[in-house]
N, C-alpha and C positions, 0 to 999 in steps of 0.2 A: 527416625523420619522415613516415611515410605519412599521407596525408590523403585524404578522400573528398569530391571536389567534385561528383561525380555518381555515382549508383548505378543498378543495374538489378536487378529481381527477375523471375525467370522462373517463371511459375506464378501464376495469379490466383485460386487457391482461397481458402478462408477464411484459411489461414495465410500464403500468399504476399502477399495484399493487405494483411493486418494488419502484416506486416513492412515493406512499402512505406510504410504509414501511420506506423509508428514512425520510419522514416528521415525522413519528411516532418516529423514532430514536432520533430526537432532541426535542421531547416533544410536537409536534403539533398535536392536535386532527384532524383527517382526515376523511372526508366522501368519500367513494369509490362508484361511481355510474356506473351502466351498465344496460343492459337489464335484465329482471327478472331472478334472480338466479345466474347470472354470477359474480356479485360482491362478493357474498359469496364464490363462487368457487375460485375466485382470492385470497381471504384472506386465504382460506384453502391451496392453492398452496404455499403460502409463508412459511407455516410451514414445507413443504417438500423440499423446494429449498435448494440446496447446491452449493456453500457456502451460508450461510444464508443472506438474505437481511436485517435482523434485528440485531441490536447490542445485544439485549437480547430477548428471546422468549416472555417475559411478555409484551413487548412493542406492541404486536399485538392487545392488548385490546384498544389501542388508535385509531384503525381503525374501522369505522362503515360501514357496507354494506348497500347500498340503491338501489332502483329501479329507473332508469332514468325517466321513464314515470310518476311514482307515486310521486317521491320525489324531482322533479326538483325545487320546491319552496324553498327547503332548501338551495339552492345555495346562496340565498340572505343573509344568515347568515354568509357567508364565506368571509374572507379577500383576499383569493387567490383561484382562480379556474383554474385548469390545465386540458386542453384537451389532452387526450392521446389515441384517437381512431385510427382506421386504416388509412393508408396513401392513402385515396381516397377522392378527393375533395368534391364529393357530400355528403359523410358521414360527413365530417368536416363541411360543410355548414349547414347541418341539426342540428348538435350539437351547432354550434356557434349561430344559430338563437335562439335556446333555451336559451343559455347563455345570449344573448343580452336582452331577455325579463326579465331575472332575475337580470340584472346588477343594481348595486346601487353605488352611489358615494363612493370612497375609495376602491372599489374592483379592484384588478389586475386580468386580465385574460390572460392566456398564452397557447400557443400550444407547445406540445412536438414533433412537426414534425421534422423529420431528414433532410428535404430538400425542402419541399414545400414552395411556396411563402406566407409569412404571409399577404401581402397585398391582395392576392387573397382569402386566407382563411377568412379574416375578412371583405370581401366585402359585406357580408350579414348583417353586424352590423351597428348600428347607430354611429354617430360621437363620442358621449360620451364614448361608449364602446371602439371604436378604439383608442381614446386618451390614454387608459389604457391597451392596448393589445400589445402583443409581442410574439416572440418565446422564450421559455426557453428549449433548447434542452439538456436534460440529456443524458449522455452516459451510455451504459449498461454494467454492472449492476450499478445502481445509487449509491449504497452505496460505491462501491469500485473505480469507475472511477471518477477522479477529475474534468474533463472538464464539463463546462456548457456554451453553446453558447447562447448569447442573441442577438436577431434580432428584432429591432423595426419596426413598421409600418411607413409609411410616416407621419401619424398624431400623433404618440405616443408622449406623453409629456416627454421631456428629464428628468424631475424630477422623473417621474415614473420609467424610465429605471435605473437611478442612484440608486433609493431606492431598486429596485429589485436586482440589482447587489450587493449592500451593504449587503442586507439580505442574499443572497445566499452565499456570501463569509463568512460572520461572523457567521451566524446561521447554514447553511448547510455544511460549510467547503469546498465549491467549488472553483475551479479555473475558474473565469469568464472571457470570451473573448467576445468582441463585434464584431459581424459579420454583413455582409451586406445581403440584401434580394436577394441572388443569389442561383442557384440550389446547394443543398447539403452543403451550407454555407462554412465553412473553412476546418475542419478536414476531413470530409467525401469526400470533393472535392479532396483534395491533397492525402489523403490516398487511395482512389479508383483509382486515376490516377497512383499512385505508384504501386498498385497491377497489373493494366493493363500493365504498362511498364515492370513489372517483367515477366508476361506471354508472352509478345511479345519477350523479350530478351531470355526467355527460349526456345522458338521455334527457334529463330535465331541461338542460340549456341547449340541446340540439347541436352539440359540438362534433367535429370530425376527429379521427384518430390523431392527425397531425396537430390539431388545436389542443387536444388534451395533453399531448406530450410536450408541446411548447410551454405549457403552464406548469406541469407537474414535475419538471426537472429542477435545475438549479434555482429557478425563481422561488420554489417552495423549500429550498434547502435539501433537495433530493438529488440522486445521481443523474447524470446526463441521460441514462437509459430510461428515465421517467417512468411512465406506466406501462405502455404497450410493448416497448422494447424489452422491459424487464419481464413481463409476462411471457414473451416469446422465449427468452433465455431460460426461465424457470420451467416452461412447458405448461400449456393450458390444461392438459390432463392432470398434471401434478397440482395445479391451482384448484381444480375442481375437487380433488381428493382432500386437500387441506380445508376447503370450505365445508365439505361433507363431514369431516371429522369434528368440526366445531358444531355444526348444525345438529348432528346426531348425539352430541354429548353434553349439551348445555340444557339447563332446566327451564330457563326463561323463554317462553314461546316467541316473544318479540325479538330477542337476540337470535334465536334460531332462524327466524324469518329474515333477519338482516344478512345471514350467511347463505341465503338461497342462491343457487347457481344462476348466474346471469345468462339470459337466453342466448345472447350473441356468442358467449364462450361455449355453451353447449352445442350450438350449431356448428361452430368451427371444429370442435372435438369430434362430432359425428361425421364430419367430412374428412377427418384425419389431418386437419390443418392445425397441428398442436404446437407450432413454434419452430424454433431453429432446428430441433432434432428431426423434424419431418420436412424441412425445406421451406416452411412458411407458416405464419400464423396471422398476426395483424400486419406484419411486414413480410416480404419475401424478396429474394434476389432474382432479377431477370438477367440471366447470363448472356442474353443476346444484346444487351445494351451496355454502355460504358458510362462512367462518371455518375452524376447524380441520379440519372434515370435508371441505373441498375437496381436501385432499391425502390421497390414499389410498395404502396400502402393500400390497405383494405378499405373499401367503401362499405360500411356496415349495412347500408340500405339495399344496395344492389348485389352485395357479396361478390364484387369483382375487384381486381387490383388495378391500380393506375399510378401515374406519376405523382410524386409528392408536391405539395404546394407550399409556398412561403406563408407563414403565419405572422400577423402583426396587428397590433391595436395600440392606441395611445397609452392604455394602462400597462401593457406589456413593455412598451418602450420606456415608460417612466420607471417601472420596476427594475429594468435592466440597469438603469443609471443609478439606482439607489445603492447605498453602501451596506454590505452585510446582509445576511438572511433576514434579520428582523426589519431592516429598512425596506427590503423588497416586499416582505409581507405587508408592512404598513401601507406601502404605495398601492398594492392591490386592494386592500381593504377600503382605502379612501376612494377608489374608483368603482367599487362594487355596485353602486346604485345606478350607474350609467354605462357600464361596460360589461357585456355578457361574459367575457373571459375572466374578468376580475370577480364577477358574481359567482361564477363556477369555482374559482379558487377559494373564495370565502366559504362556500358551502362545504368544500372538501376539507378545508382547515377546521371549520367548526365541528363537523362530524367526527373527525379524527381526535380533536382535542377533548371533546365530550366523552367519547368512548374510552379513551385512555384514562381519563379521570374516573369514570365509572368502574373501571376494572382495578383501580388502585386498592390494594389489600386482598384482592381475589387472586390475581395472577402473580403478583409480587408484593412484598411488604412495603416497598418504598418507591417514590417517584424516581429516585436516583437510579435504582436498578432498571426500571423501565426505560429511562432515557439512555442509559449505557447500552442496553440491548438494542435499541433502535439505531444508535450511532454505529455500533460495531456490526450489527447483523444486517442492516438495510442501508448503511452508509448515509444516514440522514445527517445533515450538518448540525441540527439541533434536535434533541428528543422532544416529545410532546410537552413535557412540563417546563423545559427550557423555553419552548415556544410560548406557553402560557405567560411566563415571566416577561419574555421579550415584547409581547403584545400588551402586557399589563393584565394581571389576573382580574382586578376589579373592573377595568374597562371592558375586558372581554365578557365577563359575567353580565355586565349591564347591557352590552350589545345583544347577548343571547336572550335576555329577558325581554328586550325591546322587540325582538323578532319572534317572541312566543316560544322560545326554546328553553327547556328546564335546565337550570344550572346544576351540574353534577353535585351530588351530596358531599363528597370530599372537598370540593372547592367551596361550596357554601359554608361548610363547617369551618374551614380555614379562615375565610373572610370574617365569619362571625366572631372568631377569636382574635381579630385585628392583626392577623398575619397576612401580609399583602403579597408575598412572593414565596415560591417553592424553594428558592435558594438565596442564601446571603453569603457574603464574603467578609471576613474580618482578618486584617493583616495577612492576607494571602491564604488564609485557611477557608475551606469551603464547608458550609453547613446546609443540610437539606431538611425541609419540613417533614416530620413524620410523627403521627399520632399525637398531635397537639403541641409539639415543641420542635426546636431545631436541633438536629443531630449532626455531630462533627463527622466529616468524611475522613476516615483514617488515612494518614499518609504512610506510604511504604518507605521505610528508612533507607532502602537500597535503591531508591529512585531520586532523581533530581529534576525539578521542573523549572525551566528558565522563566516562565511567566509568573510562577509563584515567587521566585527569587526577586524578580523585578518589583512585584507588589510589596515585598518586604524591604524594599530600599537597598537592594544589593547591587544596584547598577553602579559601575565604576565610572563609565563615561558613555555617551551616545554621540555618534557621528552620523554623517549622511550615508545611510544604508547599513550600518552595523553598530553593535553595542558591545561593551566589555562588561561581563557579569562576574561577580564574586561567587564562586562555588563553595567557598569555605576551605579551611586548611591551607590557605595561601595559594590556592589554584584559581585561575581566572578562565573564563570562557568567552571567546570571540564569537558573537552571534550575528550572522547576516540577516538583514530584514529589508533589503531593497525589493522592488517589485520583481516577483518570480525568483528572488534571491540571485539576480544576475550581478556580475562583478563590473562595477563602473569606477570612475575616479574616486568617488566618495568611499567605496569599500576598500580600495587600494590604500587610500590615506589612513583609513581606520586600521588596516593591517599593520602599517608602519607604526602608527601611534601605539597600538596594543603591544607590538613587539618591544618597543622602547620601554613602555610601562612595566611589562612583565619581566623584562631583563633586569630592571632595577629593583623591583619590589615584591616579586612573586616567585613561587617555587616552580611554576610551569604554566602551560597554556593548553586549553582544549579548544578545538575548532568544531563547533556544532551549532545546530539551531533546531527549532521546532516547527519550521515552515512545512508546507506541503511537500517540498523537495529541498534537498540540501543546497544545490546550486545548479542552474541550468546553463552556466557558462558566462562568457563576457557579454557586454552590452552590444549586441549585433547592430541595433538600429544606429547607435552612435558611430560605429565603425563604418557602416555603409554610407551615412551622410558625409563623413569626412572623405571617403574614397570617391564618391560621386562629385565632390567639390574639388578633388585633386589636392587635398590638404595632406601631402605626404609627410611633411615635417611634423604635423600634429599626430599622425598615425605612428610615426617613428617614436615620438615622445610617449604616446600611450603605451606602446609595447615595452619601451625601456622602463617605464614606471611599473608595469606589470611584472617584468622580470626582476626588477629591483625589490619589489614587495615580496615576491615569492622567495627570493634569496634571503631577505631579512628574516623570514620565518625559519628558513633552513639553518642559518648560522647563529640564531639566537642562543645565548648561553644558558638556556633553560629548556627542559624537555617540552616537546610539542606532540600532542596526540590528536589526530583528526577522527571524528566520528560521523561519517557521512550516512545519509539515508535516502532512499528512493532515487529520484533522478539526480545524478552527480555527473555532469557532462562538461567537456571542454575545460574551460577555466576552473570549474569546480574540481575537476581531477587535479589540475595543476596546483590548486590550493592545498590539496591533500598530500601530494607526493613529497613536499619538503618535510612533512612531519616525521618524527622518529618512529611512529607507529600509527597504523590505520586500523580502527575498529569498525568494520563494516556492519551496518545493519543487515540482517538476513535479506531484506528486500532493498538492496542497493543496486541501481542500474548505472554502472560506472563505465565511462569510456571517453577517450579523446576523439571527438566527432567532427573536428574542424574540416576534414576533407569533404564532408557533406555540404559545406557552404563554400567549397573551392579554396580552402586555406590549409595551413598546417599548424600544429600547436606551436605557439611562440611565447608562452609564459613560463618556459622552463620544462615543458612536457617532453620535448625531444631530448634535452639534456638529461632529464631523469631517466628516460628510456635507455640512452647510451650508457649511463651509469649502471642501471640494472643489468644490461647485457654484459658489461664487464664483470660485475660481481658474480653472475651465473657462470661465465666462462671460468673464472678463477675457482669457483666451487667445484667445477667439473674437472679441474686440473689441466686446463688448456689456456693458451693465450689467444685463441681464435674466437672472436666474438660473433662470427657470422651466423651461427645457428641460433643463439638466443636473440640476436638482433633481427633475424628473419621473422621470428614469431611476433615480436613487437611491431615490426614494420607492417606485417599483414593485418594485425589488429587495428593499427592506426589508419593505414591506407584504406581499409574497408569500413572505417568508422564503426567498428564493432562495439557493442555495449553489452556489458555483463547482464545475465538474466537473474542474477542473485549476487549476494556478497561472496558466496563460495565460488561462483562462476568466474569472478574476477581473477582467481588463481589460474584458471584454464586459459584466460586471455593474456596472461603474462604480467598482470599489474600487481601481483602479490609479492611482498617482501617477507623476509624470514620471521619477523616479529608481529606480523599482521594477524588479525583474528576476526571472527564473525560473532556478533551479538544477536541472539534470536529475539529476546524480549526487548522491544523497542523502547519501553519506558525506562529501562536500566542502562541505556546506551551512554548517556552523559555521565552517570555515576561511575560506570565502568571505565570511561575515558579518564575521569578524574583519578580513579585508583591507579590507572596505568601511569599517569604523570607522577604520582607520588612514589610508585615503585621505581621508575626511572631515576627520580631524584634521590631516593634512598641508596641506590646502587653507587652513586657518585657519578654525576653526569659529565661526560667528556664533551667539551665545546667542539662543534664540528669545524673542520678546516674551511677557511674563508674562501679559498680559490682552489677547488679540487683539481686534480689532474686525472684525466680519463684516457685510457688506452682505447683507440677507436679502430674501426674496421677498415677505414680508408677507402681508396678508389676500388680495391679488389672486392670489398663487401658491397659497395654501391653497385658494382657491375652485376653481382649475383642478384641483388634486390630488383634491379631494373629489368633483368632478364625475365624474372617471374611476371612482371607487369606486361612486358612485351608479349609473352605467351597468352596472357589474358586478352590483350588487345586483338591478337590474331584470331582468337576464338570468339570475338565479338562481345565479350563480357564487360568491357569498359570502353569509354570514349577516348578520343584524343586528348581532351582536357583532363580526364582522369589520369592519363599517362603523364601529362605535364606536371600535375600536382604530385603524383607518386614519385616522379623523378626528383623534384625539389625535396620531398621528404627523405628519399633515400640518400641524397647528398648530405643533408643535415645530420641524419642519424649516424652516418658512417664517418662524420668528421671532416668532410670536404675532400679536396684533391690532394690527399697525402697518402703515403704508403701505409699498408696494414701494420697495425701495432704501434703507430705513432702516438706518443703521449701528448695530449693537448690540454690547455687550461680550460676550465669550464666556460670562461668568458668567450673563448673562441667558438664554442658550440652555441652560446646565446647569441652571438653576433650572426652566426649562420642562420639561426632560427628567424631572427628579425629581418635579415636581408631577404630570405625566401618569402616570408610573410608579406613584406612590402611589395615585392615583385608580383605576387599573386593578387594582391588587392587591386592592382592596376589593370587586371585582366577583365574585359567586359563579361566574359562567361562566368567568372567568379562573382562579379557584382549581380549578375542575373540569378545565380544560385542564392545569394544572400537575400535578394528581394523576394524570391519564391518562398524561402524559409520563413521570413517575417510575415508574408501575406497568408500562407496556408499552413505553416508548421510542418510541411513535408519537403524532403529534399528534391532538387531538380537535377536530373542526369542529362547534362548537355555536352 
């Protein structure tokens, strides 16, 4: 099997250096080559880029800068060479001639071109190099965007393509789609057309920039950046280049005309208003203003910027209330005859669906590949063919005919063969329509899907906000599915029920789900309502149940492995810390953030932190917990959240057996394997009431002094000091001498008492209200 022990990226621009960073993220030493001095500048830029291209700042040491003219011979040491120079064919030919001279057997060579022909790019190379050459088109930014399009040459060895696809999926965590050597491949071809269709419909219906973005975001199953904020992020000059690449390389004059440069975009580019990188495009920041008015929007008629206005219509409000993307689309279609915003949405949808269907077979072999590309590359909730199904293929075709629009040939052919959908499901297996029949979507045996397991009847029980799923091999998975995966009374009850079930009948438990986020914390709305009503006994009961539920997980006589992903905050962290092992997704944003709403962790988070401090002191050969406790205190008091799974180590949340899983789809299967490994070793039942050596009043004094210094510097408020003082007292074990050994229940009681005290503070309740209303913390 092909493996990459060392890689090289040629081209240290924004994209090339970010590709090198992602290779470094997964442990691959990388040579970054460019003209003299540019590679070093590219590496330096990585340190300043936000969000960071690196999982951890230390990983930058895996990238070595080189001079392309002087160090080209080093390419022969690499297993993978990625060309990422500018999208100019003469520049690419020059670089590929150099690569060809350094090529050796076993080396894969790829271009990161976003749309140029790989057959033309490699035309300067010998046959041996071309057999191992292809496009590997990373989407920007490479760390965060899942899609990677692979496009082989005519001569490329199919085995080489398969090995690169496997490596990019398993090692880089990418969603790989096979594309054809056509202009802009799949995602940029469809995505650019959808943008152009939007601009055309905007002009037809006389809409403003704000109106277009109000419709073409989540209501159409697209990202919140919608149309014009997306164009500003991409760069209007880049958008024109992508349009030109299609226009100049397609044979159909009607299609070429559809990719004509929009006049408004050309005018903005001529003025240098090309988006965020120039300070403004369709939107710009007015630094003289604050709040909402700081962001100004372009009036395309007067070409001036002004304040944004609120957009509303009955159709939009109805669509917002509808469930799911398909429900929102149906609501817009139903209103299209009497609402201009809905009519605009209909025109954009129909144009995009028709074009996608017309390109089927030309840019990709299957509807499935096109849908995956749009999901992964443009963050669409549904691909175009999933949308055809959601709206009804036959119904949509009839509506097109009624409006005088030709039904695309692939759709008409499918309907003629009495196939009514592009996708069907049978006992949890997915099939997609391709060339006259339904083709099985191969399942990766190293992956587990909870939704598929549910479809196959593997649900053990369902409770309010959570379910227990059979993963096979006598391992169960507790899946949260409450709104936003917040932990409320129903989830706590499910945790206790699952613990009892697994302890009696299973080899172990996985904590994981497939929601947008693992868990955003406890139910803050419920807590605020109880506090405002003065229901202190009720809050006390809630916290006791939370602590008891987390302890039930910790002392269960079976191994527990948590597999969090994306936002894992507050109570979500406290649900993970009792586990024997945490397998972080690479993109896990992990943190005890309770101080942001004026509280402290009280579901065992402080207890777990005190235990970790003791274990680290023991590992360092000392009985003084002050130093490791100080790190955790700062992390919790400042409500710090990790920027990746690896970054959780830097914040102090990492334990000896924890690990990071780069490929998101394998996270649950890896967690199951970890449970089985722990079980095979002979699992030792945890102690029911641990004893913890605490820092006592001496450690608390040190922690509080640091906060006092911050208060004198004006960095924190008096209420921040009050919260931090409570936190310091709990983490250090209360008013006891340093080194005192206390039972864990003592620390849990301190957590609960401090939490209740802070709940009664008006300033804390104000913070809670602000977070619920705006999603942003209040510093009062």
